[in-house]
Steps between C-alpha positions, in 0.01 A plus 500: 500500500774400253420181295717206581814488299678184355782359709786350314751267667853458367683161532820363365846370592759681714666752275235485236451877504157533660582844607565618148172358386336669798661832384345443159159453661539807710586720184157403377303606798538218742567530878780263589505340849868381563507263790883485496521875562244463778706217656810717486307786666381272779865427581541866580232481770677533843271239652589252216868579551470438873347160443757388251792616724343307780486191279838516329721758671655833394699321237199552261533877525715717263720785618201735510288281719278378223421134407761360266281318265786276375571393857137408547476314169809291603307391808158437349596334178713226691229438766136440405389550862660850521354586148152410629570706816599813291194457267262479804633839607512678160221351298217633710645860471533469126151357461342778703683756281402321185132502591527872574664572174240299307225692677674841417533392137148401469392841610752686279345606168851522343568122561346304221600165635726351774808287465621267779882447474516254785767222537348157543159650395360147398663324784354742758152491347488867399378388158161481654512890513574515125289516197780404273838331548798592279810290462826693430714257305870538459781237413688363791832649370340829470370483854836410634672784308245744656542359850880537489462850363245631749557279807873410491741245380377245766206415283614191304313196377530332840360796686208546257415127516509529885262785512267344241447195725282719703275579198256322281649375169494757227303280266219470749492872547500563124200242473299684753551844328243666274777689308872481437751790448824406326757699695801393300421789273549884506296735722309603178401150427398448860273813479351366181400175686382667797279733289347203323407332830339816640291539188361154554434583866368860488 
């Protein structure tokens, strides 16, 4: 049986670039478990689509009959009860897949360690699965620039502040982390920092 591998959890602000740091860890032999990707995959499940349409109507579907995530976001981020309702449907699916992926990675000799890229990792208590918590640090203006670039012009200071109200303060997350990666820098600098962290772990 394979020896248990360390599990690293990534935390940081919205737009801090956790995915870029996850890619750096993956390039060094880590198996990344991306909860966002699994949540998007869950929205393709016909049973999930049926439930959401029953709740909110066909207006949440795009022209191809798939879930329009922007339409869903406009509902749940303005109504905490609907947000909780969505999470009660999606989170168990994502958690089940996460556990399966951890088991697969533990049994895979090519995976040296496991990285959990999970939104709200600390808030949801997933840090209990982790041997090490890594905070991805980026300046607020840098985060806003990235959000506008990758998620659209609707991401302004007010939108970021509204989304962050659902999360723990960044200084609290940073204080609970074992390591910090400065993601204001280049990809090469990120890889250097990630390599240093791995040496201390492995």
